[in-house]
C-alpha distance (Angstrom), angle and dihedral (degrees) to the residues before:
residue distance angle dihedral
X1 . . .
X2 3.81 . .
X3 3.80 120.9 .
X4 3.79 91.8 -107.8
X5 3.82 92.3 49.3
X6 3.80 88.8 49.5
X7 3.82 88.8 52.6
X8 3.81 90.0 51.4
X9 3.80 92.2 49.4
X10 3.81 91.8 48.4
X11 3.81 93.2 47.8
X12 3.81 94.0 49.6
X13 3.80 93.7 46.4
X14 3.78 92.8 49.3
X15 3.82 93.0 44.6
X16 3.82 90.0 51.1
X17 3.82 91.9 49.1
X18 3.81 90.3 54.0
X19 3.81 95.0 54.1
X20 3.79 119.9 107.4
X21 3.80 108.4 -130.9
X22 3.82 92.8 -158.7
X23 3.80 91.3 56.2
X24 3.78 93.6 46.5
X25 3.81 90.6 72.2
X26 3.80 94.9 -122.5
X27 3.81 118.1 154.3
X28 3.81 115.5 -112.1
X29 3.80 111.7 -102.2
X30 3.79 99.1 -175.8
X31 3.79 95.0 -117.0
X32 3.80 120.0 132.9
X33 3.79 114.1 -118.1
X34 3.80 108.0 -131.9
X35 3.80 93.0 -175.1
X36 3.81 130.4 31.9
X37 3.77 122.6 -99.3
X38 3.78 133.5 26.3
X39 3.78 128.3 -32.7
X40 3.79 119.1 -118.5
X41 3.78 92.5 -109.8
X42 3.80 90.2 52.4
X43 3.79 92.5 53.6
X44 3.81 88.6 47.5
X45 3.81 90.9 50.8
X46 3.81 93.0 49.1
X47 3.81 91.2 47.0
X48 3.79 94.1 46.3
X49 3.81 96.0 -121.7
X50 3.79 132.6 114.6
X51 3.79 119.6 -86.9
X52 3.79 89.8 -122.3
X53 3.81 91.7 53.1
X54 3.80 93.0 50.4
X55 3.81 91.7 44.2
X56 3.79 90.8 54.7
X57 3.80 89.9 47.3
X58 3.81 91.5 51.5
X59 3.79 90.6 47.1
X60 3.80 89.0 60.4
X61 3.78 94.3 -113.0
X62 3.80 120.2 165.8
X63 3.80 98.1 -88.0
X64 3.80 126.7 141.8
X65 3.82 106.1 -161.9
X66 3.77 122.2 -163.5
X67 3.83 119.4 -102.5
X68 3.82 89.1 -106.7
X69 3.81 91.3 55.9
X70 3.81 91.3 47.1
X71 3.79 89.2 51.1
X72 3.81 91.2 48.3
X73 3.81 92.6 49.8
X74 3.79 89.6 47.7
X75 3.82 90.7 53.2
X76 3.80 91.9 46.3
X77 3.80 90.5 53.3
X78 3.80 93.2 44.0
X79 3.80 93.0 -121.4
X80 3.79 118.9 173.2
X81 3.80 122.9 -137.4
X82 3.80 92.9 -82.0
X83 3.81 91.4 48.3
X84 3.80 92.3 50.9
X85 3.80 91.3 48.3
X86 3.80 89.5 50.6
X87 3.81 91.0 49.9
X88 3.81 90.3 51.8
X89 3.81 89.9 49.0
X90 3.79 92.3 51.8
X91 3.79 90.2 49.1
X92 3.80 90.3 51.8
X93 3.80 93.6 -117.9
X94 3.81 97.6 123.6
X95 3.80 98.9 67.7
X96 3.77 132.9 31.2
X97 3.80 97.5 -166.7
X98 3.81 129.0 57.8
X99 3.80 117.0 -111.6
X100 3.79 124.9 -136.0
X101 3.81 116.2 -103.3
X102 3.81 91.7 -126.9
X103 3.81 115.6 57.0
X104 3.81 124.1 -155.9
X105 3.80 115.7 -99.7
X106 3.80 111.1 -93.4
X107 3.78 115.7 -125.7
X108 3.79 133.3 -171.4
X109 3.80 115.9 -127.6
X110 3.84 118.3 -125.8
X111 3.80 93.2 -112.5
X112 3.78 90.8 60.9
X113 3.81 91.2 52.9
X114 3.82 87.6 53.0
X115 3.80 89.9 51.9
X116 3.81 91.6 50.2
X117 3.79 90.8 51.7
X118 3.81 91.1 48.9
X119 3.81 91.8 53.8
X120 3.80 90.8 71.9
X121 3.81 96.2 153.8
X122 3.82 96.3 44.4
X123 3.81 122.7 72.8
X124 3.81 108.2 -132.4
X125 3.80 134.8 -174.8
X126 3.80 124.9 -175.6
X127 3.81 112.5 -151.8
X128 3.77 128.4 -169.2
X129 3.77 134.2 -176.9
X130 3.82 116.7 -16.1
X131 3.87 87.4 4.2
X132 3.82 94.7 -66.8
X133 3.81 107.7 170.1
X134 3.81 105.1 -122.4
X135 3.81 98.2 173.4
X136 3.79 144.1 -15.5
X137 3.77 134.9 -172.3
X138 3.79 128.6 -123.2
X139 3.80 95.4 -88.5
X140 3.79 91.6 43.3
X141 3.81 88.6 58.2
X142 3.78 91.9 47.5
X143 3.81 94.2 47.8
X144 3.81 98.1 47.1
X145 3.81 118.7 5.6
X146 3.78 140.4 -62.5
X147 3.79 102.1 -95.6
X148 3.81 89.6 -173.2
X149 3.80 88.6 74.0
X150 3.82 89.4 67.5
X151 3.81 124.5 78.6
X152 3.80 110.1 -92.4
X153 3.81 92.4 -106.3
X154 3.82 91.0 54.9
X155 3.82 98.5 52.3
X156 3.76 94.1 109.2
X157 3.80 127.5 127.3
X158 3.82 96.0 -144.3
X159 3.81 92.2 47.0
X160 3.80 91.1 50.4
X161 3.79 91.7 46.8
X162 3.82 94.0 51.1
X163 3.80 102.6 35.8
X164 3.81 108.4 28.3
X165 3.81 118.5 86.8
X166 3.81 89.9 -152.6
X167 3.81 89.8 64.6
X168 3.81 91.4 52.5
X169 3.79 88.9 52.1
X170 3.81 95.3 44.8
X171 3.81 100.5 51.4
X172 3.80 115.9 67.5
X173 3.81 89.1 -161.0
X174 3.80 94.7 37.0
X175 3.81 95.5 153.3
X176 3.81 92.9 54.7
X177 3.82 92.7 45.8
X178 3.80 92.9 46.2
X179 3.80 92.0 48.3
X180 3.82 90.2 52.7
X181 3.81 89.7 50.4
X182 3.81 89.4 54.2
X183 3.80 92.0 47.1
X184 3.80 91.2 50.3
X185 3.80 90.7 50.7
X186 3.81 88.6 49.5
X187 3.80 89.4 55.5
X188 3.80 93.0 50.3
X189 3.79 93.6 45.3
X190 3.79 88.9 56.4
X191 3.78 91.1 49.7
X192 3.80 93.3 51.8
X193 3.82 108.3 19.1
X194 3.82 95.1 163.0
X195 3.82 95.6 59.9
X196 3.80 107.4 119.6
X197 3.82 95.6 -157.7
X198 3.81 91.5 53.7
X199 3.80 91.1 49.5
X200 3.82 90.7 49.7
X201 3.81 91.3 50.0
X202 3.80 91.9 49.8
X203 3.81 91.2 49.0
X204 3.81 91.5 50.0
X205 3.80 93.7 48.6
X206 3.79 93.0 45.5
X207 3.79 90.1 51.9
X208 3.82 95.3 45.2
X209 3.80 105.5 35.4
X210 3.82 124.9 49.9
X211 3.82 87.8 -168.9
X212 3.80 90.4 58.1
X213 3.79 93.3 52.2
X214 3.79 92.4 48.7
X215 3.81 94.4 48.7
X216 3.79 93.6 40.9
X217 3.80 91.1 55.0
X218 3.82 90.1 54.5
X219 3.83 85.6 70.2
X220 3.79 95.3 -146.4
X221 3.79 119.5 151.1
X222 3.78 132.5 -153.8
X223 3.78 134.7 -176.3
X224 3.78 111.3 -151.7
X225 3.81 109.2 -141.0
X226 3.81 101.3 142.6
X227 3.76 139.7 -16.6
X228 3.78 145.3 123.0
X229 3.79 137.1 -84.7
X230 3.80 126.9 -156.0
X231 3.77 111.8 -149.0
X232 3.80 137.0 -172.6
X233 3.78 99.3 -157.1
X234 3.79 121.3 -161.6
X235 3.83 92.3 -136.8
X236 3.82 107.0 35.2
X237 3.80 103.7 19.3
X238 3.80 126.2 -135.5
X239 3.79 120.6 4.9
X240 3.79 139.7 151.0
X241 3.79 122.1 -138.8
X242 3.79 130.1 -171.0
X243 3.78 121.0 -145.2
X244 3.79 134.8 -154.9
X245 3.79 125.2 -170.8
X246 3.79 127.4 -137.6
X247 3.80 122.3 -165.5
X248 3.79 113.3 -141.8
X249 3.84 112.2 -131.3
X250 3.77 110.1 -135.7
X251 3.81 92.3 23.4
X252 3.78 105.1 84.2
X253 3.80 116.4 -150.0
X254 3.82 91.9 9.1
X255 3.80 120.3 123.5
X256 3.79 131.8 -179.0
X257 3.81 116.4 -142.7
X258 3.81 114.7 -159.2
X259 3.82 121.1 -171.1
X260 3.80 128.6 -157.8
X261 3.79 140.7 164.0
X262 3.79 131.4 -132.6
X263 3.84 110.0 -83.5
X264 3.79 113.2 -101.1
X265 3.79 93.3 8.6
X266 3.82 127.3 127.7
X267 3.80 86.3 -111.3
X268 3.80 91.4 58.3
X269 3.79 90.7 49.3
X270 3.80 89.4 50.0
X271 3.80 90.3 49.9
X272 3.79 91.4 50.0
X273 3.79 90.1 49.7
X274 3.79 89.7 50.2
X275 3.81 90.0 50.9
X276 3.82 90.1 54.4
X277 3.79 91.5 46.3
X278 3.80 92.2 49.8
X279 3.81 91.6 57.2
X280 3.80 88.0 68.3
X281 3.80 92.4 46.8
X282 3.83 111.7 83.8
X283 3.82 91.3 -167.4
X284 3.81 89.6 67.9
X285 3.80 94.8 58.7
X286 3.85 112.2 116.2
X287 3.78 116.2 -113.5
X288 3.80 137.9 168.2
X289 3.76 116.5 -83.7
X290 3.79 115.7 -94.4
X291 3.81 124.9 -146.9
């Protein structure tokens, strides 16, 4: 079995084990469930395929199902949009051409740096492949950390979240945030399994963080599009920020994360105070990425 087929088998088995049989609408058959989740034949029934076909799919056999079958299996397993995208990636349905193992270095165009500087009251991060931090504005540095202080190879959001003690201190719900970072990396790794830099990052995190290995082996995926973060900031205290993501047309695999607080809330006042404080902090000034 190839590595990718093994990943597919692992993902399907774990997704099946996490299904709630009572919510799936299956009639009771009187049999005792020795393990949690659905049986293979139940997933096959819900997806409208034969038990043998699904079994071979879950065993990582060389099968290329149609998009309709993939969609049916995704529904049977209760997968969300990210889970279905990950399943398609593992089945090789997302790309028709092989990708090189070494990707070109991602760069931020000057106009985007100007935009970051103009958004003085909004913390912004720009993330690239595998959550590499490509740029951040002044308030983004002040809210989270100055990623420019790290070596270029270490400017990665997931790496910072898992390995930096400052991140553990900053996030009130660090475990939840770190788990989501791992799940997002899982999703990207499935989309581009041949990327050498992603593989090296995964190997480093697995070797340095027991939490990473445990969450990675759960084989859950997550696509961060919006959400909230609860912070205990060393300068302004507790605050909650909401984030929205914006994909940048023309810059593949580059996403802008913008953070804000509820108008009139203590969190917004804390964010405004942090913005004023950052003006006196030269480290927070935006600057082009160095290599």
